N, C-alpha and C positions, 0 to 999 in steps of 0.2 A: 191104481193112478190117483184116486180121489186122495187117498191118505197120503201120500207123498206131497201132493198140492197143500194140503190143510198142515202137515210137519213144517212144511217150505214157509207159509206163511205165518205161523207160529214162531218158529226162529228168527224170521225176518221181523217181527213186530217185538220180539224180546230184545234184539240187537240193535233196534232202532230206539228203543227205550233206554236202553243203556247208553246209547251214544248221547241220545237229549239229557240224561240225568247225569252225566258223568260230571262229578264234582269239580270245581276248578280250585286253584291255590287261595283264593278269596274265601271260598266254602269252608275249605280245610281249617283256616286261620279264624274265622267266626266259629266254627265248632271247637277249636281248640281253646278259645277263649270263654265259651259257653261251659266246657266242661271243668277249665281252672276255677270259674266262679261258682260252679256246682259244688267243686269241693271244697271251696271256703267255709269256714266254721261261722265268720262273723262278717259283717255289712264294711269293715273297714277293709278286710281281706279281699272281699267281693269287688270293692270299688278298685283298689290300688293292685289288685292280682290282675284285673281285666285292662286297667291302663299300662301295666308293664308287659303283659304277655304278649299282646298284639304286636308291639314291635321285635319283641324278641322271637316269635315266632317265624315272623317277616324274615327276618336274618336267618334263621337256622333250618330252614324247611326249603328242600328240593322236591322238584315235582317231575315225575315221567308219566307223560300225556300218553295212553294207548287207545284214544278213542272211545272203546267202550267202558273202559276204567282207569284210573290214575294211581300209581303208588308214589306216597308221600314219604318223605325220607326226613325225619326231624334228628338234626345232628346236635346232641348233647355234648359236653366236654368230654367225656370219656367213653361215649358210646353213640349208638345209632339205633332209632326206634323207626321201624316201616309200618304204614297203614295203606290199607286198600280202601280206595274210594270208589264206590260203584252205586248206580241207583239213588245218589243224595244220601249215602250212608258211608260210616268209616269203621274199619275193623284192623285191629291191631294184627299184623303179621309177624313182627319179632319184636321182643323187648330186649334192648341191648343193655 
């Protein structure tokens, strides 16, 4: 019985942590801008890439919030890219 209670508490703690750290749309956009800036080859690309990226990501991103995680869909002109957001991290699910 003690093992079951310990497992229950651990699972509950993980789910609570996942719910609290579920990233928002704003978190995703900030992460996307940071990724674009990190891939830039010079300072001008970093400045303009960040300035252009935020509004574009704002318009092209759909979010499905599932309390413990979120699915972010980035709609490109000819494809969609899906990302999993969980524990304040983002992972690519599909490359469109």
